[in-house]
C-alpha positions in Angstrom: 75.1 -75.8 -82.9 71.9 -73.7 -81.6 70.0 -73.7 -78.6 66.8 -71.8 -77.3 64.1 -72.3 -75.4 62.3 -74.1 -78.0 65.0 -77.1 -77.3 64.5 -77.0 -73.5 60.6 -77.1 -73.5 60.9 -80.2 -76.1 63.6 -81.9 -73.1 60.9 -81.3 -70.6 57.9 -82.6 -72.4 59.9 -86.1 -72.6 59.7 -85.9 -68.6 56.4 -84.2 -68.4 54.0 -85.1 -71.1 51.2 -83.1 -70.0 53.6 -80.0 -70.0 51.7 -76.9 -71.1 54.2 -74.6 -72.2 54.5 -73.1 -75.5 56.7 -69.8 -74.9 59.7 -68.6 -72.9 57.7 -66.5 -70.8 55.4 -69.4 -69.8 58.4 -71.6 -69.3 60.2 -68.9 -67.2 56.8 -68.5 -64.9 56.8 -72.4 -64.5 60.4 -72.4 -63.3 60.2 -69.9 -61.2 57.0 -71.4 -59.5 59.0 -74.7 -58.6 56.8 -76.7 -60.1 59.8 -78.6 -62.4 62.2 -80.5 -60.2 65.5 -79.7 -60.0 66.7 -83.0 -61.4 64.6 -82.7 -64.2 66.1 -79.5 -65.6 69.5 -80.8 -64.7 68.1 -83.9 -67.0 67.1 -81.5 -69.7 70.7 -79.9 -70.2 72.6 -83.3 -70.3 73.4 -83.0 -73.9 74.7 -79.5 -73.4 76.6 -80.2 -70.2 78.4 -83.0 -71.5 79.5 -81.3 -74.7 81.0 -78.9 -72.4 82.5 -80.7 -70.2 84.3 -82.4 -73.3 85.5 -79.1 -74.2 86.6 -78.2 -70.9 89.1 -81.0 -71.1 91.1 -78.5 -73.5 94.3 -76.5 -72.6 92.4 -73.4 -71.5 89.3 -72.6 -69.8 88.4 -68.9 -70.8 85.4 -66.9 -69.5 83.9 -63.6 -70.5 81.1 -62.2 -68.1 79.3 -59.2 -68.5 77.1 -57.3 -65.9 74.5 -60.2 -66.1 76.6 -62.3 -64.2 76.2 -59.9 -61.4 72.4 -58.3 -61.4 71.2 -61.6 -59.5 73.4 -60.3 -56.3 71.7 -56.7 -56.7 73.9 -55.0 -59.5 71.6 -52.8 -61.3 71.8 -52.3 -65.6 72.6 -49.2 -66.6 69.7 -49.5 -69.0 67.4 -48.1 -65.9 70.0 -45.4 -65.5 67.2 -42.4 -65.4 68.8 -38.9 -66.7 65.6 -37.2 -65.5 66.6 -37.6 -61.8 69.0 -34.5 -62.1 66.7 -32.2 -64.1 64.8 -30.8 -61.1 67.8 -30.6 -59.0 68.4 -26.7 -58.7 72.0 -26.9 -59.9 71.0 -28.2 -63.5 68.3 -25.7 -63.8 70.3 -23.6 -66.2 70.9 -26.8 -68.3 67.5 -28.0 -68.0 66.4 -27.7 -71.7 69.6 -29.3 -72.9 68.8 -32.3 -70.7 65.4 -32.7 -71.4 66.7 -33.1 -75.4 68.9 -36.0 -74.6 67.2 -37.9 -71.9 65.4 -40.3 -73.8 69.0 -41.7 -74.7 70.7 -44.6 -73.6 73.2 -43.6 -70.4 76.3 -44.2 -73.3 74.7 -41.8 -75.7 73.8 -39.2 -72.8 77.4 -39.0 -71.2 78.8 -38.8 -75.1 76.2 -35.8 -75.3 77.3 -34.4 -72.4 81.0 -34.7 -73.2 80.4 -33.0 -76.1 78.5 -29.9 -75.0 81.3 -29.7 -72.0 83.7 -29.6 -74.8 81.6 -26.7 -76.8 81.1 -24.8 -73.6 84.7 -25.1 -73.0 85.7 -23.7 -76.6 83.3 -20.8 -76.3 83.9 -19.8 -72.9 80.5 -20.3 -71.5 79.9 -20.7 -67.5 77.6 -23.3 -68.2 80.5 -25.8 -68.5 80.8 -25.4 -64.9 77.2 -27.3 -64.8 78.0 -29.9 -67.5 80.9 -31.0 -65.8 79.6 -31.1 -62.1 77.0 -33.4 -63.9 79.0 -35.5 -65.5 80.9 -35.9 -62.0 77.7 -36.8 -60.4 76.8 -39.2 -62.9 80.0 -41.0 -62.6 79.7 -41.3 -59.0 76.3 -42.3 -59.0 77.2 -45.4 -61.3 79.5 -46.6 -59.0 77.3 -45.7 -56.0 73.5 -46.7 -57.1 74.6 -49.2 -59.7 77.9 -51.2 -59.2 78.2 -50.8 -55.2 74.4 -52.1 -55.3 75.9 -55.8 -55.4 75.0 -58.0 -52.2 78.3 -59.6 -51.3 76.4 -62.1 -48.6 74.3 -63.5 -51.9 77.0 -64.6 -54.2 75.7 -68.3 -54.5 75.9 -68.4 -57.8 79.4 -67.0 -58.1 80.3 -69.6 -55.1 78.9 -72.8 -57.0 80.4 -71.5 -60.0 84.2 -71.5 -58.9 83.4 -74.9 -56.5 82.1 -76.6 -60.0 85.4 -75.3 -61.8 87.5 -76.5 -58.6 85.6 -80.2 -58.7 86.4 -80.4 -62.4 90.3 -79.8 -61.6 90.2 -76.7 -64.6 90.8 -74.0 -62.1 94.8 -73.5 -62.7 93.6 -73.6 -66.4 91.0 -70.9 -66.0 91.0 -67.4 -67.2 87.9 -65.2 -66.2 87.6 -62.1 -68.4 85.0 -58.9 -67.5 84.3 -55.8 -68.2 82.5 -55.1 -64.6 83.7 -53.0 -62.1 82.3 -54.6 -59.0 84.3 -57.4 -56.7 82.2 -60.0 -56.8 84.6 -62.5 -58.4 87.4 -61.3 -56.3 85.4 -62.0 -52.9 84.1 -65.2 -53.9 87.8 -66.4 -54.6 89.1 -65.5 -51.4 86.3 -66.9 -49.6 86.9 -70.2 -50.9 90.5 -69.6 -50.2 91.5 -69.9 -54.5 94.6 -68.0 -55.2 94.0 -66.1 -58.4 96.1 -63.5 -60.3 94.5 -60.3 -61.4 97.6 -58.2 -62.6 99.1 -56.6 -59.4 102.0 -57.7 -57.2 102.6 -56.5 -53.9 101.0 -56.5 -50.5 101.1 -53.0 -49.0 101.4 -51.1 -52.4 99.6 -53.3 -54.9 100.4 -52.1 -58.0 100.1 -53.1 -61.7 102.5 -55.1 -63.1 101.9 -56.9 -66.4 104.4 -59.5 -65.9 102.4 -61.0 -63.4 100.1 -62.3 -66.1 102.8 -64.6 -67.4 102.8 -68.5 -67.0 100.3 -71.0 -66.0 99.1 -72.7 -62.5 96.9 -70.2 -61.2 93.3 -69.1 -61.6 93.1 -65.3 -63.5 90.8 -62.3 -63.3 91.0 -60.0 -65.6 89.2 -56.7 -65.4 89.6 -55.3 -68.7 87.6 -52.4 -67.9 89.1 -51.1 -64.3 87.6 -52.1 -61.0 86.3 -50.1 -57.9 89.6 -50.5 -55.9 91.9 -49.1 -58.7 93.2 -45.9 -58.0 95.8 -43.7 -59.6 98.4 -42.5 -57.5 101.7 -40.8 -58.3 101.0 -41.8 -62.0 101.0 -45.5 -60.9 97.5 -48.0 -61.2 97.3 -49.0 -57.5 94.7 -51.8 -56.1 93.1 -51.1 -52.3 92.1 -53.2 -50.5 88.3 -52.9 -50.0 86.1 -53.6 -47.0 82.8 -55.2 -46.3 79.9 -54.5 -44.5 76.7 -55.8 -43.8 77.3 -56.9 -47.6 78.2 -54.0 -49.4 81.6 -53.0 -50.1 83.3 -49.9 -48.5 86.1 -48.0 -50.7 87.7 -45.0 -49.9 86.6 -41.9 -50.8 88.8 -41.6 -54.4 87.6 -41.8 -57.8 88.1 -45.2 -59.5 90.1 -45.7 -61.9 87.6 -47.2 -64.6 86.6 -47.0 -68.3 83.1 -45.4 -68.3 80.0 -46.4 -70.8 81.3 -43.2 -73.0 82.5 -43.2 -77.2 85.8 -42.4 -75.4 86.3 -46.2 -73.9 88.1 -47.4 -76.8 90.7 -44.7 -76.7 91.0 -45.5 -73.2 92.1 -49.2 -73.9 94.9 -48.0 -75.5 96.5 -46.9 -72.0 98.5 -48.5 -69.3 96.6 -51.0 -67.6 93.9 -51.6 -70.1 96.4 -51.9 -72.9 98.2 -54.7 -71.3 94.9 -56.5 -70.3 93.2 -56.6 -73.9 96.5 -57.5 -75.1 96.8 -60.5 -72.4 93.0 -61.1 -73.6 94.0 -61.2 -77.3 96.9 -63.6 -77.1 95.1 -65.7 -74.9 92.4 -66.4 -77.5 94.2 -66.2 -80.5 96.5 -68.9 -79.9 96.6 -72.4 -78.2 93.3 -75.0 -77.8 90.6 -72.9 -75.9 87.0 -73.2 -74.7 85.8 -69.9 -74.5 82.3 -68.9 -73.1 80.6 -65.5 -73.5 77.6 -65.0 -70.8 75.6 -61.7 -69.5 77.5 -59.4 -72.0 75.6 -57.3 -74.5 78.1 -57.1 -77.6 77.9 -53.9 -77.3 81.6 -52.9 -77.0 83.4 -52.9 -80.2 87.0 -53.5 -78.7 86.2 -56.4 -77.1 83.8 -57.8 -80.1 87.1 -57.4 -82.1 89.1 -59.7 -80.0 86.1 -61.9 -80.4 86.3 -61.7 -84.2 89.8 -62.6 -84.0 89.7 -65.5 -81.6 87.5 -67.1 -84.4 90.0 -67.0 -86.4 91.7 -69.6 -84.3 90.2 -72.8 -85.5 91.4 -74.9 -82.5 89.1 -72.9 -80.3 85.4 -73.9 -79.3 82.7 -71.2 -78.4 79.8 -70.9 -76.2 78.0 -67.5 -76.9 75.0 -67.0 -74.6 72.6 -64.4 -75.6 70.1 -62.9 -73.5 67.9 -60.9 -75.5 67.1 -60.5 -79.4 69.4 -61.7 -81.5 67.7 -59.9 -84.4 68.6 -56.5 -82.1 72.3 -57.9 -82.1 74.9 -57.5 -84.9 77.4 -59.7 -83.2 75.1 -62.4 -82.2 73.4 -62.5 -85.6 76.9 -63.0 -87.5 77.7 -65.7 -84.8 74.2 -67.3 -86.0 75.5 -67.5 -89.7 78.7 -68.8 -88.4 77.0 -71.8 -86.7 76.3 -73.2 -90.0 79.6 -73.5 -91.5 81.7 -73.5 -88.1 81.0 -76.7 -85.6 82.8 -75.3 -83.3 80.8 -72.5 -82.5 77.9 -72.9 -80.2 74.8 -70.6 -79.7 72.4 -70.5 -76.9 69.9 -67.6 -76.4 66.9 -67.0 -74.6 65.9 -65.6 -71.3 66.0 -69.0 -69.9 68.9 -70.8 -71.3 71.2 -67.3 -71.4 70.7 -66.7 -67.8 73.9 -66.7 -65.3 71.5 -68.8 -63.1 70.8 -71.6 -65.8 74.1 -71.7 -67.0 75.7 -72.1 -63.5 73.2 -74.5 -61.8 72.1 -76.9 -65.0 75.1 -76.4 -67.8 78.2 -76.0 -66.3 79.7 -79.5 -65.2 81.1 -80.4 -62.2 82.9 -83.6 -62.8 85.7 -84.8 -65.2 83.9 -88.0 -66.3 80.7 -88.0 -68.3 78.4 -86.0 -65.9 76.8 -87.8 -64.0 73.3 -86.3 -63.2 73.1 -87.3 -59.7 76.3 -85.5 -58.8 75.1 -82.6 -60.4 72.1 -82.7 -58.6 73.8 -83.2 -55.3 76.4 -80.1 -55.9 73.6 -77.7 -56.3 71.3 -78.7 -53.7 74.4 -78.7 -51.4 75.5 -74.8 -52.2 71.4 -73.9 -52.1 71.2 -75.0 -48.7 74.5 -73.6 -48.0 73.3 -70.1 -49.1 69.7 -70.2 -47.8 
C-alpha cells in the first residue's frame, strides 16, 4: 500500500470539514501552528497504526534509522556541509583553485575528489599532498565535532517515546535497531530507561567487539553498521569507550573514532571487522524468519545497505514499511519500491515531509498496545512524554 500527504489530508477533512489544505507545505504549517489537536492526528493515523500493530506481533521487529531520526535533536544534515569554509584558510590557499572547482559537489563527492587528488600528489611526489591530507583530516574531524556531536542529549524526547512505546507493546526483546548514525542517541536513551541491550561489544573495563554477543534473543539489539563516535582502534582491536555527557553534549577522548566516512571507499570498509560481522548479522536477520522491517530517516543512498534491503524483499515472510522523506522521483530505490507495491502486498510505502518524519512516526503511527490500538491510550502516552520533556 502507498500512503502520502493526500491520504492524511483526506482523513483530517473527515474531522474538520472546513479544513482548507491543498498541499503538503500548507499541512506542515497548520500542524506546526498547533491548530490541529493531537487527538485528531492520532485518529487520522489509526489505519496505518493498526496495520503496523498487527505486524509488530511477528517474530522480530526490525528498524533501520538514518540521520533523519536525529535531526530533531540537533544533529546536522551533511548536505549542509560547506567546503567554502576552508577555502579562505591560509594553510589551504595553495590548493584554493582546486577547492573552488569541487566546492559545489556533495560531501561524498568532495571527499572522493580530495582523496583522488591526494593519491595523485602522492604518486607524483608533489608537496601539495600535505595540504590535501591535512584538509581531509580536518573535514573528518569537523564532521564529528560540528555535525554528529551537535546532538543535544537533553532533548531526546522522541527517542524516549519510541522506546517507551516498544516497551508498552512488549516487543523490546524482539527488537533490533540498525543504524548508520554515528551519534549516541539510542545508547543514551536506552540507558536512561534502564533497558538492557546488546551492541556487539563485551566486557566492562575494556569493552571489545565480539560478534558472538549478537547471537541469541532476549535483549534489544543496537547495530551501528557504520561505527560510532566512541569506537576506537587500540592494539589492533576495536574497543568501545565510555562517553561522558555535560550540559547535553557528549564528551569523547581526543582520539580518532573508527567510522565509515561518507566516501566511495565505504563499501570496501564494510568488508573489514567489525563492519563485515555487523552487515552479515543484518543480512542474516532480514533474509530469514518472519520480520516487520521499518526504514525511516534514511536517504537510500548507500548501495551496500540497499543491497541488503533488496535481499530482504526476497523473503516473502517479511512485512516492510519504507518511509521516504524526499521526492520519490529523485530516488531510484524508492521508485523501485513504488512499483513493487503493485504486486507485493507485504510492501508499504509512506512518503512526504509530514508522514515520513521521525516526529510523525513516533507520535502518531507507532502503536503502544498489544491490543487493537486505543486512540485514548495513544494520546495519553503522547501527552505524558511531551509533558515530561517540556
